[in-house]
Biopython code that builds the backbone (N, CA, C, O; Angstrom):
import numpy as np
from Bio.PDB.StructureBuilder import StructureBuilder

atoms = [
    (1, "MET", "N", (9.946, -39.136, -17.553)),
    (1, "MET", "CA", (9.941, -38.836, -18.976)),
    (1, "MET", "C", (11.306, -39.173, -19.557)),
    (1, "MET", "O", (12.336, -38.921, -18.931)),
    (2, "SER", "N", (11.307, -39.728, -20.724)),
    (2, "SER", "CA", (12.540, -40.068, -21.423)),
    (2, "SER", "C", (13.060, -38.857, -22.192)),
    (2, "SER", "O", (12.300, -37.995, -22.633)),
    (3, "SER", "N", (14.362, -38.828, -22.333)),
    (3, "SER", "CA", (15.022, -37.785, -23.111)),
    (3, "SER", "C", (16.100, -38.417, -23.968)),
    (3, "SER", "O", (16.517, -39.552, -23.736)),
    (4, "ILE", "N", (16.536, -37.675, -24.949)),
    (4, "ILE", "CA", (17.654, -38.092, -25.781)),
    (4, "ILE", "C", (18.722, -37.016, -25.668)),
    (4, "ILE", "O", (18.452, -35.827, -25.836)),
    (5, "LYS", "N", (19.936, -37.459, -25.380)),
    (5, "LYS", "CA", (21.070, -36.546, -25.307)),
    (5, "LYS", "C", (21.765, -36.586, -26.670)),
    (5, "LYS", "O", (22.362, -37.596, -27.043)),
    (6, "LEU", "N", (21.682, -35.483, -27.401)),
    (6, "LEU", "CA", (22.329, -35.337, -28.699)),
    (6, "LEU", "C", (23.643, -34.608, -28.465)),
    (6, "LEU", "O", (23.644, -33.478, -27.978)),
    (7, "THR", "N", (24.760, -35.241, -28.805)),
    (7, "THR", "CA", (26.077, -34.666, -28.524)),
    (7, "THR", "C", (26.862, -34.479, -29.815)),
    (7, "THR", "O", (27.051, -35.419, -30.587)),
    (8, "VAL", "N", (27.312, -33.255, -30.033)),
    (8, "VAL", "CA", (28.215, -32.945, -31.143)),
    (8, "VAL", "C", (29.621, -32.999, -30.562)),
    (8, "VAL", "O", (30.019, -32.131, -29.785)),
    (9, "LYS", "N", (30.369, -34.033, -30.949)),
    (9, "LYS", "CA", (31.720, -34.225, -30.409)),
    (9, "LYS", "C", (32.741, -33.389, -31.159)),
    (9, "LYS", "O", (33.714, -32.907, -30.580)),
    (10, "ARG", "N", (32.508, -33.222, -32.456)),
    (10, "ARG", "CA", (33.365, -32.327, -33.242)),
    (10, "ARG", "C", (32.598, -31.868, -34.461)),
    (10, "ARG", "O", (31.793, -32.607, -35.028)),
    (11, "LEU", "N", (32.861, -30.639, -34.853)),
    (11, "LEU", "CA", (32.224, -30.056, -36.035)),
    (11, "LEU", "C", (33.127, -28.946, -36.550)),
    (11, "LEU", "O", (33.380, -27.962, -35.856)),
    (12, "TYR", "N", (33.607, -29.117, -37.770)),
    (12, "TYR", "CA", (34.419, -28.068, -38.393)),
    (12, "TYR", "C", (34.569, -28.356, -39.880)),
    (12, "TYR", "O", (34.251, -29.443, -40.364)),
    (13, "GLN", "N", (35.056, -27.363, -40.576)),
    (13, "GLN", "CA", (35.360, -27.469, -41.994)),
    (13, "GLN", "C", (36.785, -26.966, -42.165)),
    (13, "GLN", "O", (37.173, -26.002, -41.506)),
    (14, "LEU", "N", (37.575, -27.593, -43.031)),
    (14, "LEU", "CA", (38.939, -27.131, -43.287)),
    (14, "LEU", "C", (38.945, -26.205, -44.495)),
    (14, "LEU", "O", (38.434, -26.540, -45.564)),
    (15, "ARG", "N", (39.537, -25.032, -44.295)),
    (15, "ARG", "CA", (39.670, -24.060, -45.377)),
    (15, "ARG", "C", (41.065, -23.465, -45.274)),
    (15, "ARG", "O", (41.403, -22.839, -44.270)),
    (16, "ASP", "N", (41.873, -23.659, -46.307)),
    (16, "ASP", "CA", (43.259, -23.170, -46.315)),
    (16, "ASP", "C", (44.005, -23.639, -45.070)),
    (16, "ASP", "O", (44.709, -22.864, -44.423)),
    (17, "GLU", "N", (43.837, -24.938, -44.742)),
    (17, "GLU", "CA", (44.494, -25.577, -43.599)),
    (17, "GLU", "C", (44.090, -24.994, -42.244)),
    (17, "GLU", "O", (44.800, -25.175, -41.255)),
    (18, "ARG", "N", (42.951, -24.297, -42.194)),
    (18, "ARG", "CA", (42.419, -23.750, -40.943)),
    (18, "ARG", "C", (41.036, -24.330, -40.699)),
    (18, "ARG", "O", (40.288, -24.594, -41.641)),
    (19, "MET", "N", (40.699, -24.527, -39.429)),
    (19, "MET", "CA", (39.362, -24.983, -39.087)),
    (19, "MET", "C", (38.439, -23.774, -39.027)),
    (19, "MET", "O", (38.755, -22.769, -38.390)),
    (20, "VAL", "N", (37.303, -23.880, -39.693)),
    (20, "VAL", "CA", (36.304, -22.817, -39.708)),
    (20, "VAL", "C", (34.936, -23.436, -39.421)),
    (20, "VAL", "O", (34.792, -24.657, -39.377)),
    (21, "ASN", "N", (33.934, -22.572, -39.225)),
    (21, "ASN", "CA", (32.569, -23.030, -38.946)),
    (21, "ASN", "C", (32.077, -23.988, -40.022)),
    (21, "ASN", "O", (32.402, -23.857, -41.202)),
    (22, "ALA", "N", (31.290, -24.948, -39.577)),
    (22, "ALA", "CA", (30.670, -25.912, -40.487)),
    (22, "ALA", "C", (29.179, -25.976, -40.179)),
    (22, "ALA", "O", (28.713, -25.441, -39.173)),
    (23, "HIS", "N", (28.443, -26.636, -41.060)),
    (23, "HIS", "CA", (27.000, -26.806, -40.883)),
    (23, "HIS", "C", (26.679, -28.292, -41.006)),
    (23, "HIS", "O", (27.176, -28.968, -41.907)),
    (24, "ALA", "N", (25.851, -28.794, -40.100)),
    (24, "ALA", "CA", (25.403, -30.188, -40.157)),
    (24, "ALA", "C", (23.896, -30.236, -39.919)),
    (24, "ALA", "O", (23.332, -29.405, -39.207)),
    (25, "THR", "N", (23.268, -31.223, -40.530)),
    (25, "THR", "CA", (21.862, -31.525, -40.271)),
    (25, "THR", "C", (21.826, -32.917, -39.655)),
    (25, "THR", "O", (22.190, -33.902, -40.296)),
    (26, "ALA", "N", (21.381, -32.985, -38.398)),
    (26, "ALA", "CA", (21.297, -34.262, -37.683)),
    (26, "ALA", "C", (19.848, -34.713, -37.642)),
    (26, "ALA", "O", (18.946, -33.926, -37.351)),
    (27, "ARG", "N", (19.635, -35.991, -37.937)),
    (27, "ARG", "CA", (18.303, -36.593, -37.863)),
    (27, "ARG", "C", (18.337, -37.678, -36.797)),
    (27, "ARG", "O", (19.140, -38.608, -36.873)),
    (28, "VAL", "N", (17.462, -37.556, -35.801)),
    (28, "VAL", "CA", (17.422, -38.484, -34.674)),
    (28, "VAL", "C", (16.245, -39.440, -34.862)),
    (28, "VAL", "O", (15.122, -39.016, -35.137)),
    (29, "PHE", "N", (16.519, -40.724, -34.711)),
    (29, "PHE", "CA", (15.518, -41.767, -34.904)),
    (29, "PHE", "C", (15.355, -42.592, -33.636)),
    (29, "PHE", "O", (16.315, -42.808, -32.895)),
    (30, "ILE", "N", (14.137, -43.049, -33.395)),
    (30, "ILE", "CA", (13.876, -44.112, -32.430)),
    (30, "ILE", "C", (13.369, -45.264, -33.281)),
    (30, "ILE", "O", (12.297, -45.182, -33.880)),
    (31, "GLY", "N", (14.145, -46.332, -33.330)),
    (31, "GLY", "CA", (13.848, -47.402, -34.285)),
    (31, "GLY", "C", (13.958, -46.828, -35.682)),
    (31, "GLY", "O", (14.980, -46.241, -36.035)),
    (32, "ASP", "N", (12.917, -46.991, -36.478)),
    (32, "ASP", "CA", (12.903, -46.438, -37.835)),
    (32, "ASP", "C", (12.133, -45.131, -37.937)),
    (32, "ASP", "O", (11.956, -44.600, -39.034)),
    (33, "THR", "N", (11.667, -44.601, -36.793)),
    (33, "THR", "CA", (10.845, -43.397, -36.795)),
    (33, "THR", "C", (11.694, -42.151, -36.537)),
    (33, "THR", "O", (12.377, -42.048, -35.518)),
    (34, "LEU", "N", (11.637, -41.211, -37.478)),
    (34, "LEU", "CA", (12.323, -39.927, -37.320)),
    (34, "LEU", "C", (11.574, -39.109, -36.271)),
    (34, "LEU", "O", (10.378, -38.852, -36.416)),
    (35, "ILE", "N", (12.289, -38.696, -35.202)),
    (35, "ILE", "CA", (11.612, -37.914, -34.163)),
    (35, "ILE", "C", (12.084, -36.469, -34.093)),
    (35, "ILE", "O", (11.399, -35.628, -33.511)),
    (36, "ALA", "N", (13.248, -36.164, -34.677)),
    (36, "ALA", "CA", (13.747, -34.784, -34.626)),
    (36, "ALA", "C", (14.769, -34.556, -35.729)),
    (36, "ALA", "O", (15.512, -35.459, -36.114)),
    (37, "THR", "N", (14.785, -33.327, -36.224)),
    (37, "THR", "CA", (15.815, -32.866, -37.153)),
    (37, "THR", "C", (16.408, -31.600, -36.554)),
    (37, "THR", "O", (15.689, -30.649, -36.248)),
    (38, "GLU", "N", (17.719, -31.596, -36.390)),
    (38, "GLU", "CA", (18.409, -30.461, -35.785)),
    (38, "GLU", "C", (19.419, -29.885, -36.766)),
    (38, "GLU", "O", (20.219, -30.618, -37.348)),
    (39, "GLU", "N", (19.378, -28.568, -36.945)),
    (39, "GLU", "CA", (20.365, -27.853, -37.755)),
    (39, "GLU", "C", (21.440, -27.346, -36.806)),
    (39, "GLU", "O", (21.136, -26.664, -35.827)),
    (40, "ILE", "N", (22.699, -27.675, -37.091)),
    (40, "ILE", "CA", (23.811, -27.333, -36.206)),
    (40, "ILE", "C", (24.842, -26.566, -37.009)),
    (40, "ILE", "O", (25.269, -27.023, -38.070)),
    (41, "THR", "N", (25.246, -25.409, -36.519)),
    (41, "THR", "CA", (26.259, -24.595, -37.181)),
    (41, "THR", "C", (27.279, -24.154, -36.147)),
    (41, "THR", "O", (26.923, -23.770, -35.033)),
    (42, "GLY", "N", (28.552, -24.212, -36.523)),
    (42, "GLY", "CA", (29.581, -23.739, -35.611)),
    (42, "GLY", "C", (30.879, -24.485, -35.799)),
    (42, "GLY", "O", (31.123, -25.122, -36.824)),
    (43, "LEU", "N", (31.710, -24.384, -34.766)),
    (43, "LEU", "CA", (33.034, -24.987, -34.763)),
    (43, "LEU", "C", (33.293, -25.492, -33.359)),
    (43, "LEU", "O", (33.247, -24.716, -32.405)),
    (44, "THR", "N", (33.567, -26.790, -33.216)),
    (44, "THR", "CA", (33.910, -27.315, -31.905)),
    (44, "THR", "C", (34.745, -28.572, -32.042)),
    (44, "THR", "O", (34.556, -29.356, -32.971)),
    (45, "GLU", "N", (35.662, -28.757, -31.120)),
    (45, "GLU", "CA", (36.385, -30.011, -30.945)),
    (45, "GLU", "C", (36.164, -30.515, -29.528)),
    (45, "GLU", "O", (36.789, -31.485, -29.101)),
    (46, "SER", "N", (35.272, -29.852, -28.804)),
    (46, "SER", "CA", (34.885, -30.259, -27.458)),
    (46, "SER", "C", (33.405, -30.617, -27.499)),
    (46, "SER", "O", (32.630, -29.921, -28.154)),
    (47, "PRO", "N", (32.989, -31.691, -26.814)),
    (47, "PRO", "CA", (31.587, -32.109, -26.866)),
    (47, "PRO", "C", (30.617, -31.028, -26.381)),
    (47, "PRO", "O", (30.845, -30.376, -25.363)),
    (48, "VAL", "N", (29.536, -30.859, -27.134)),
    (48, "VAL", "CA", (28.440, -29.950, -26.800)),
    (48, "VAL", "C", (27.157, -30.765, -26.903)),
    (48, "VAL", "O", (26.926, -31.438, -27.908)),
    (49, "SER", "N", (26.315, -30.706, -25.857)),
    (49, "SER", "CA", (25.118, -31.547, -25.834)),
    (49, "SER", "C", (23.842, -30.730, -25.759)),
    (49, "SER", "O", (23.821, -29.595, -25.284)),
    (50, "LYS", "N", (22.786, -31.348, -26.244)),
    (50, "LYS", "CA", (21.443, -30.792, -26.189)),
    (50, "LYS", "C", (20.509, -31.944, -25.818)),
    (50, "LYS", "O", (20.712, -33.077, -26.257)),
    (51, "TYR", "N", (19.489, -31.655, -25.010)),
    (51, "TYR", "CA", (18.541, -32.682, -24.604)),
    (51, "TYR", "C", (17.231, -32.498, -25.361)),
    (51, "TYR", "O", (16.702, -31.390, -25.446)),
    (52, "LEU", "N", (16.713, -33.595, -25.908)),
    (52, "LEU", "CA", (15.450, -33.596, -26.637)),
    (52, "LEU", "C", (14.449, -34.423, -25.839)),
    (52, "LEU", "O", (14.788, -35.506, -25.363)),
    (53, "HIS", "N", (13.229, -33.934, -25.686)),
    (53, "HIS", "CA", (12.181, -34.702, -25.013)),
    (53, "HIS", "C", (11.699, -35.779, -25.972)),
    (53, "HIS", "O", (11.484, -35.520, -27.156)),
    (54, "ALA", "N", (11.530, -37.001, -25.446)),
    (54, "ALA", "CA", (11.213, -38.101, -26.331)),
    (54, "ALA", "C", (9.951, -38.871, -25.964)),
    (54, "ALA", "O", (9.484, -39.672, -26.774)),
    (55, "GLY", "N", (9.390, -38.668, -24.806)),
    (55, "GLY", "CA", (8.241, -39.476, -24.408)),
    (55, "GLY", "C", (8.695, -40.900, -24.166)),
    (55, "GLY", "O", (9.731, -41.119, -23.540)),
    (56, "GLU", "N", (7.937, -41.875, -24.653)),
    (56, "GLU", "CA", (8.301, -43.286, -24.501)),
    (56, "GLU", "C", (9.307, -43.689, -25.576)),
    (56, "GLU", "O", (9.101, -43.424, -26.761)),
    (57, "LEU", "N", (10.385, -44.324, -25.159)),
    (57, "LEU", "CA", (11.375, -44.829, -26.096)),
    (57, "LEU", "C", (11.090, -46.302, -26.351)),
    (57, "LEU", "O", (11.297, -47.140, -25.474)),
    (58, "THR", "N", (10.618, -46.615, -27.547)),
    (58, "THR", "CA", (10.243, -47.990, -27.868)),
    (58, "THR", "C", (11.113, -48.537, -28.990)),
    (58, "THR", "O", (10.610, -49.186, -29.908)),
    (59, "GLY", "N", (12.387, -48.284, -28.924)),
    (59, "GLY", "CA", (13.320, -48.778, -29.928)),
    (59, "GLY", "C", (14.683, -48.180, -29.694)),
    (59, "GLY", "O", (14.867, -47.353, -28.801)),
    (60, "ALA", "N", (15.638, -48.599, -30.497)),
    (60, "ALA", "CA", (17.000, -48.099, -30.380)),
    (60, "ALA", "C", (17.076, -46.650, -30.872)),
    (60, "ALA", "O", (16.434, -46.281, -31.855)),
    (61, "VAL", "N", (17.864, -45.847, -30.176)),
    (61, "VAL", "CA", (18.080, -44.450, -30.563)),
    (61, "VAL", "C", (19.317, -44.397, -31.449)),
    (61, "VAL", "O", (20.348, -44.994, -31.137)),
    (62, "ARG", "N", (19.198, -43.674, -32.559)),
    (62, "ARG", "CA", (20.349, -43.491, -33.442)),
    (62, "ARG", "C", (20.277, -42.122, -34.090)),
    (62, "ARG", "O", (19.223, -41.486, -34.115)),
    (63, "VAL", "N", (21.408, -41.677, -34.612)),
    (63, "VAL", "CA", (21.469, -40.387, -35.292)),
    (63, "VAL", "C", (22.208, -40.562, -36.612)),
    (63, "VAL", "O", (23.194, -41.293, -36.698)),
    (64, "GLU", "N", (21.715, -39.883, -37.630)),
    (64, "GLU", "CA", (22.375, -39.797, -38.928)),
    (64, "GLU", "C", (22.583, -38.323, -39.220)),
    (64, "GLU", "O", (21.794, -37.490, -38.773)),
    (65, "TRP", "N", (23.633, -37.982, -39.965)),
    (65, "TRP", "CA", (23.858, -36.572, -40.255)),
    (65, "TRP", "C", (24.497, -36.380, -41.618)),
    (65, "TRP", "O", (25.148, -37.271, -42.163)),
    (66, "ASP", "N", (24.284, -35.177, -42.150)),
    (66, "ASP", "CA", (24.951, -34.673, -43.349)),
    (66, "ASP", "C", (25.734, -33.460, -42.900)),
    (66, "ASP", "O", (25.265, -32.685, -42.066)),
    (67, "CYS", "N", (26.935, -33.289, -43.450)),
    (67, "CYS", "CA", (27.789, -32.176, -43.003)),
    (67, "CYS", "C", (28.628, -31.673, -44.163)),
    (67, "CYS", "O", (29.041, -32.448, -45.025)),
    (68, "ASP", "N", (28.881, -30.356, -44.180)),
    (68, "ASP", "CA", (29.735, -29.772, -45.202)),
    (68, "ASP", "C", (31.202, -29.772, -44.778)),
    (68, "ASP", "O", (32.022, -29.101, -45.405)),
    (69, "GLY", "N", (31.540, -30.501, -43.743)),
    (69, "GLY", "CA", (32.907, -30.587, -43.245)),
    (69, "GLY", "C", (33.091, -31.886, -42.480)),
    (69, "GLY", "O", (32.686, -32.952, -42.945)),
    (70, "VAL", "N", (33.703, -31.794, -41.306)),
    (70, "VAL", "CA", (33.965, -32.946, -40.446)),
    (70, "VAL", "C", (33.011, -32.886, -39.262)),
    (70, "VAL", "O", (32.885, -31.851, -38.608)),
    (71, "ALA", "N", (32.336, -34.008, -38.988)),
    (71, "ALA", "CA", (31.406, -34.040, -37.855)),
    (71, "ALA", "C", (31.464, -35.402, -37.184)),
    (71, "ALA", "O", (31.716, -36.421, -37.827)),
    (72, "ASP", "N", (31.228, -35.398, -35.891)),
    (72, "ASP", "CA", (31.076, -36.622, -35.099)),
    (72, "ASP", "C", (29.953, -36.330, -34.118)),
    (72, "ASP", "O", (30.111, -35.517, -33.207)),
    (73, "ILE", "N", (28.816, -36.996, -34.304)),
    (73, "ILE", "CA", (27.607, -36.710, -33.536)),
    (73, "ILE", "C", (27.064, -38.021, -32.986)),
    (73, "ILE", "O", (27.057, -39.037, -33.682)),
    (74, "SER", "N", (26.608, -37.999, -31.732)),
    (74, "SER", "CA", (26.026, -39.208, -31.146)),
    (74, "SER", "C", (24.693, -38.866, -30.477)),
    (74, "SER", "O", (24.394, -37.706, -30.195)),
    (75, "ALA", "N", (23.906, -39.915, -30.233)),
    (75, "ALA", "CA", (22.632, -39.762, -29.530)),
    (75, "ALA", "C", (22.504, -40.917, -28.550)),
    (75, "ALA", "O", (22.826, -42.059, -28.878)),
    (76, "ALA", "N", (22.030, -40.612, -27.343)),
    (76, "ALA", "CA", (21.858, -41.636, -26.313)),
    (76, "ALA", "C", (20.550, -41.402, -25.570)),
    (76, "ALA", "O", (20.166, -40.263, -25.302)),
    (77, "ALA", "N", (19.877, -42.492, -25.246)),
    (77, "ALA", "CA", (18.632, -42.416, -24.473)),
    (77, "ALA", "C", (18.960, -42.201, -23.005)),
    (77, "ALA", "O", (19.909, -42.785, -22.480)),
    (78, "LEU", "N", (18.175, -41.363, -22.346)),
    (78, "LEU", "CA", (18.321, -41.089, -20.916)),
    (78, "LEU", "C", (16.962, -41.140, -20.262)),
    (78, "LEU", "O", (15.951, -40.816, -20.884)),
    (79, "GLU", "N", (16.936, -41.540, -19.027)),
    (79, "GLU", "CA", (15.730, -41.422, -18.213)),
    (79, "GLU", "C", (16.009, -40.330, -17.199)),
    (79, "GLU", "O", (17.077, -40.318, -16.587)),
    (80, "ARG", "N", (15.086, -39.429, -17.012)),
    (80, "ARG", "CA", (15.223, -38.363, -16.023)),
    (80, "ARG", "C", (14.551, -38.793, -14.734)),
    (80, "ARG", "O", (13.396, -39.219, -14.735)),
    (81, "CYS", "N", (15.282, -38.680, -13.631)),
    (81, "CYS", "CA", (14.706, -38.966, -12.332)),
    (81, "CYS", "C", (13.603, -37.931, -12.080)),
    (81, "CYS", "O", (13.887, -36.734, -12.136)),
    (82, "PRO", "N", (12.350, -38.341, -11.802)),
    (82, "PRO", "CA", (11.256, -37.379, -11.663)),
    (82, "PRO", "C", (11.413, -36.438, -10.467)),
    (82, "PRO", "O", (10.847, -35.345, -10.465)),
    (83, "CYS", "N", (12.179, -36.854, -9.446)),
    (83, "CYS", "CA", (12.286, -35.987, -8.266)),
    (83, "CYS", "C", (13.457, -35.019, -8.350)),
    (83, "CYS", "O", (13.347, -33.893, -7.863)),
    (84, "CYS", "N", (14.580, -35.422, -8.954)),
    (84, "CYS", "CA", (15.748, -34.525, -8.942)),
    (84, "CYS", "C", (16.269, -34.194, -10.327)),
    (84, "CYS", "O", (17.184, -33.381, -10.450)),
    (85, "GLN", "N", (15.722, -34.792, -11.375)),
    (85, "GLN", "CA", (16.083, -34.522, -12.766)),
    (85, "GLN", "C", (17.530, -34.871, -13.115)),
    (85, "GLN", "O", (18.060, -34.334, -14.088)),
    (86, "HIS", "N", (18.185, -35.749, -12.357)),
    (86, "HIS", "CA", (19.525, -36.194, -12.725)),
    (86, "HIS", "C", (19.426, -37.217, -13.833)),
    (86, "HIS", "O", (18.442, -37.949, -13.940)),
    (87, "ASN", "N", (20.461, -37.257, -14.659)),
    (87, "ASN", "CA", (20.494, -38.218, -15.756)),
    (87, "ASN", "C", (20.702, -39.616, -15.221)),
    (87, "ASN", "O", (21.528, -39.838, -14.335)),
    (88, "GLU", "N", (19.952, -40.552, -15.760)),
    (88, "GLU", "CA", (20.137, -41.965, -15.453)),
    (88, "GLU", "C", (20.248, -42.686, -16.777)),
    (88, "GLU", "O", (19.225, -42.997, -17.386)),
    (89, "PRO", "N", (21.501, -42.975, -17.265)),
    (89, "PRO", "CA", (21.646, -43.638, -18.564)),
    (89, "PRO", "C", (20.914, -44.964, -18.581)),
    (89, "PRO", "O", (20.884, -45.690, -17.587)),
    (90, "GLU", "N", (20.325, -45.266, -19.727)),
    (90, "GLU", "CA", (19.616, -46.544, -19.879)),
    (90, "GLU", "C", (20.590, -47.641, -20.139)),
    (90, "GLU", "O", (20.192, -48.796, -20.296)),
]
sb = StructureBuilder()
sb.init_structure("model")
sb.init_model(0)
sb.init_chain("A")
sb.init_seg("    ")
for serial, (resi, resn, name, xyz) in enumerate(atoms, 1):
    if name == "N":
        sb.init_residue(resn, " ", resi, " ")
    sb.init_atom(name, np.array(xyz, "f"), 0.0, 1.0, " ", f" {name:<3s}", serial, name[0])
structure = sb.get_structure()
């Protein structure tokens, strides 16, 4: 089964020269088809990942987002080994 690794590399909002929680809406696409919308809230400068089940991947994976602060978000296709479930990047 294919999966998509959605990674938030950074997410924050600046308020009075301090980093505070921010909110982002990430939309994950395979080709031109929207397959998931994720609401993300918090504060991070360290990567945090989530895995989404995708079934068959028949196009390029991409992510678009809206944020009330600073965000850096990526999406990558992965194949899961059926016997041990280790990630195998495509």
